[in-house]
Backbone bond lengths (Angstrom), bond angles and torsions (degrees), N, CA, C in turn:
res aa  C-N    CA-C-N  psi(-1)  N-CA   C-N-CA  omega(-1)  CA-C   N-CA-C  phi
1 M - - - 1.476 - - 1.536 108.54 -
2 K 1.269 117.29 130.78 1.475 120.86 -179.49 1.563 113.13 -104.30
3 E 1.355 116.62 -14.25 1.446 120.64 177.86 1.486 110.27 -140.36
4 F 1.329 117.24 160.83 1.427 121.95 174.71 1.565 107.17 -69.70
5 P 1.334 117.69 148.25 1.489 120.19 -179.91 1.498 111.77 -57.21
6 K 1.301 116.28 150.72 1.474 122.11 -178.95 1.529 113.75 -53.38
7 F 1.371 117.71 -40.42 1.403 117.90 -177.50 1.518 115.47 -64.16
8 M 1.341 117.87 -17.33 1.453 125.08 177.83 1.534 109.92 -83.17
9 K 1.328 118.95 -8.68 1.487 121.74 -171.40 1.519 109.56 -120.19
10 S 1.384 119.06 50.99 1.399 120.55 175.21 1.516 109.98 -73.63
11 Q 1.297 114.54 136.96 1.500 117.19 -179.65 1.541 112.24 -61.66
12 K 1.319 118.92 -26.01 1.462 122.87 174.71 1.505 111.71 -62.49
13 N 1.316 119.25 -23.07 1.443 125.46 -176.50 1.525 113.44 -108.70
14 R 1.299 115.92 8.78 1.490 121.88 -177.44 1.555 108.55 -70.71
15 I 1.271 115.36 137.93 1.468 121.48 179.98 1.554 107.58 -89.12
16 D 1.314 113.09 119.04 1.506 122.48 -179.03 1.545 108.36 -59.99
17 S 1.343 113.84 142.66 1.492 118.55 -179.98 1.566 114.05 -57.65
18 S 1.311 115.96 -26.46 1.479 119.67 178.67 1.551 111.12 -68.08
19 Q 1.324 117.11 -15.75 1.461 117.96 179.05 1.506 113.50 -109.35
20 Q 1.311 117.70 16.30 1.464 126.62 178.36 1.538 108.93 -93.79
21 N 1.299 116.25 138.68 1.509 122.07 168.18 1.498 113.30 -90.69
22 T 1.340 115.86 -6.74 1.443 122.03 178.72 1.525 109.51 -127.03
23 K 1.311 118.88 125.87 1.425 123.93 -177.61 1.509 112.80 -67.08
24 D 1.341 117.09 137.91 1.442 125.09 170.86 1.543 112.94 63.38
25 I 1.298 118.98 37.84 1.493 119.98 173.32 1.533 105.57 -110.39
26 D 1.345 112.55 161.18 1.454 121.33 -177.84 1.522 109.23 -106.23
27 G 1.344 119.86 119.55 1.407 120.37 -177.23 1.535 112.70 -136.44
28 Y 1.370 113.74 150.94 1.487 121.98 178.69 1.525 106.61 -137.81
29 Y 1.333 115.21 152.11 1.452 118.66 -179.38 1.512 114.44 -140.66
30 Y 1.288 115.11 163.06 1.461 123.15 177.90 1.527 106.89 -138.02
31 T 1.339 117.33 141.84 1.431 123.42 -174.52 1.555 108.81 -115.22
32 G 1.354 116.39 131.04 1.428 121.91 175.99 1.514 111.93 -82.81
33 E 1.283 116.44 166.76 1.486 122.16 179.28 1.518 111.28 -56.58
34 D 1.336 116.46 -32.69 1.497 118.81 -175.72 1.534 111.35 -88.19
35 G 1.364 120.09 2.78 1.470 125.50 178.90 1.472 112.45 91.76
36 S 1.353 119.30 -4.46 1.453 118.76 175.38 1.525 107.57 -71.53
37 Q 1.319 116.00 160.66 1.466 121.00 -175.69 1.479 113.36 -135.66
38 M 1.372 114.83 156.38 1.439 124.42 170.93 1.539 105.11 -119.42
39 A 1.317 117.11 140.43 1.450 120.74 177.07 1.523 108.66 -135.80
40 F 1.345 113.76 148.81 1.471 121.64 -177.97 1.481 107.76 -130.75
41 W 1.363 114.59 118.75 1.463 119.56 -176.64 1.524 113.42 -117.26
42 T 1.337 115.79 145.14 1.476 121.61 172.47 1.493 108.97 -125.30
43 C 1.315 117.16 128.20 1.463 123.42 176.73 1.507 110.06 -105.68
44 Y 1.355 117.38 115.93 1.427 123.68 -175.36 1.553 114.62 -89.88
45 E 1.346 114.70 -17.23 1.460 123.60 177.15 1.461 111.26 -137.06
46 N 1.344 121.27 158.31 1.432 121.70 178.53 1.541 107.35 -60.36
47 R 1.327 117.19 131.62 1.478 119.33 -178.17 1.515 110.46 -144.06
48 I 1.348 113.41 160.15 1.460 124.63 173.67 1.467 107.62 -106.52
49 S 1.381 113.13 138.97 1.484 121.25 173.80 1.498 107.54 -102.08
50 K 1.351 117.36 120.47 1.454 121.10 -176.93 1.520 111.39 -65.30
51 E 1.322 115.40 151.19 1.461 118.58 -177.70 1.532 109.50 -66.50
52 H 1.347 114.35 143.13 1.437 122.32 -176.34 1.548 109.30 -161.67
53 Q 1.327 116.77 171.16 1.452 119.74 171.94 1.477 109.95 -144.09
54 H 1.306 117.08 161.15 1.482 121.28 -178.77 1.502 109.35 -123.42
55 E 1.316 117.14 154.50 1.454 123.99 177.47 1.515 111.70 -88.01
56 F 1.352 116.73 18.46 1.452 121.47 -177.91 1.548 106.32 -152.93
57 D 1.339 115.78 161.78 1.464 120.89 179.32 1.500 109.31 -69.96
58 E 1.348 114.34 158.18 1.458 123.85 177.19 1.516 110.11 -136.29
59 Y 1.272 116.45 138.31 1.481 124.64 172.61 1.514 107.80 -118.35
60 M 1.283 118.78 138.15 1.469 119.79 176.21 1.501 111.05 -137.64
61 I 1.305 116.71 152.83 1.445 123.32 172.89 1.546 111.03 -136.10
62 C 1.277 116.35 136.18 1.475 120.05 179.33 1.513 107.56 -87.02
63 V 1.277 118.35 123.33 1.479 123.05 179.58 1.524 110.44 -89.77
64 S 1.332 116.48 -45.28 1.486 120.89 177.77 1.512 108.95 -147.12
65 G 1.307 116.85 162.64 1.466 123.00 177.95 1.489 113.51 78.56
66 E 1.367 115.74 -143.29 1.433 122.55 178.80 1.530 110.33 -146.69
67 Y 1.307 115.54 132.69 1.467 121.85 178.97 1.536 107.12 -127.72
68 I 1.323 118.04 124.82 1.419 122.08 176.20 1.521 109.37 -104.44
69 V 1.293 119.47 116.46 1.459 124.49 179.04 1.500 107.71 -99.99
70 T 1.325 116.28 134.90 1.465 121.11 172.56 1.540 106.65 -111.76
71 M 1.321 117.05 120.80 1.470 123.56 174.32 1.480 108.16 -121.30
72 N 1.354 114.57 122.38 1.478 121.24 179.24 1.545 110.28 47.45
73 G 1.361 113.73 44.30 1.490 118.86 175.81 1.480 117.37 80.94
74 K 1.331 119.67 -5.67 1.465 122.53 -179.81 1.570 107.85 -102.33
75 E 1.377 115.96 138.18 1.457 120.07 -179.21 1.507 110.80 -95.92
76 Y 1.363 114.67 139.78 1.466 123.47 172.60 1.508 107.44 -124.56
77 V 1.371 116.36 119.02 1.486 119.65 -177.35 1.532 105.46 -97.27
78 L 1.368 114.23 123.31 1.448 120.93 -179.39 1.505 108.27 -109.86
79 H 1.322 115.80 131.44 1.446 127.05 174.09 1.505 107.78 -115.47
80 P 1.324 121.32 170.10 1.441 121.96 179.56 1.505 114.03 -48.98
81 G 1.351 114.42 124.87 1.456 121.39 179.80 1.505 113.67 95.86
82 N 1.360 118.52 -14.84 1.444 121.02 177.95 1.497 111.48 -76.18
83 E 1.331 117.07 139.56 1.465 123.17 179.33 1.499 110.14 -115.41
84 L 1.339 114.36 161.61 1.478 119.01 176.23 1.510 108.86 -153.26
85 F 1.346 114.60 137.22 1.482 122.80 176.22 1.530 106.85 -105.54
86 I 1.322 115.54 126.23 1.490 120.29 -179.55 1.564 107.59 -117.19
87 P 1.358 115.38 106.53 1.494 117.02 -178.65 1.510 112.24 -65.27
88 K 1.329 113.63 152.14 1.479 120.09 -179.55 1.552 108.63 -58.78
89 G 1.338 113.94 144.36 1.426 121.77 175.98 1.531 114.87 86.15
90 V 1.321 117.59 -8.53 1.496 122.40 -179.15 1.531 108.94 -77.85
91 L 1.299 114.42 131.72 1.481 119.72 176.38 1.545 106.27 -73.92
92 Q 1.339 114.24 125.40 1.496 121.84 -176.69 1.531 111.25 -136.17
93 G 1.274 113.73 152.21 1.487 123.26 176.67 1.500 105.82 -161.07
94 G 1.292 118.10 -167.21 1.419 121.68 177.66 1.449 117.33 161.39
95 S 1.369 116.73 -161.00 1.448 120.26 178.81 1.496 108.03 -152.94
96 C 1.304 116.05 152.07 1.500 120.75 174.59 1.501 110.46 -129.91
97 K 1.310 113.27 150.83 1.463 120.14 176.08 1.512 109.21 -91.30
98 A 1.343 115.46 154.15 1.468 119.79 177.37 1.530 108.31 -53.97
99 G 1.361 114.09 136.43 1.483 119.17 176.21 1.541 110.40 95.32
100 T 1.299 116.91 -3.24 1.493 119.08 179.97 1.539 110.54 -77.23
101 R 1.327 114.54 135.50 1.464 123.66 173.65 1.516 108.19 -124.95
102 T 1.310 116.64 133.69 1.498 121.74 178.13 1.466 110.24 -131.95
103 I 1.379 116.09 155.13 1.450 121.43 173.02 1.530 105.42 -123.78
104 H 1.316 114.97 134.89 1.477 122.68 -177.24 1.515 111.23 -124.32
105 A 1.324 115.70 140.15 1.431 120.22 170.65 1.503 109.35 -117.98
106 F 1.320 118.66 129.30 1.453 123.66 -176.91 1.488 108.81 -114.25
107 G 1.363 116.76 137.22 1.468 122.60 179.57 1.530 111.50 -82.61
108 G 1.332 117.91 21.60 1.458 123.89 178.90 1.506 107.56 -163.78
109 T 1.333 113.84 -170.39 1.445 120.15 178.83 1.507 112.34 -90.39
110 R 1.287 115.76 106.25 1.476 123.24 -179.17 1.558 111.75 -89.04
111 I 1.349 116.38 -38.87 1.467 121.63 -176.68 1.505 108.90 -110.93
112 K 1.297 115.85 125.49 1.476 121.76 177.68 1.518 111.08 -92.89
113 K 1.305 118.83 138.13 1.452 122.84 179.24 1.568 106.30 -72.58
114 L 1.319 114.52 126.67 1.533 119.78 -179.27 1.509 111.37 -91.77
């Protein structure tokens, strides 16, 4: 599979570019009743994710490609099937290669409805 299925990419759930930490990526999200969220991102070009932190825990899994996460200055290279837990408050950033797809679970509301 080279893309997420169509039903996961409803325009109503598209993440606006103003809420992205990585320029020119394609993302969609879903919100649970408790405010936690899942997000699905596709990177079509090599990109850098600016440093940021969240007030909630984050879990991510690399579906395809390669994503390098930097947490507190240490690099974690994720390939398909690799998972990573990012505790709340940790300074994180990274980079992705073209063709990378990731799934993220957030223990809070990461994306605000515009």
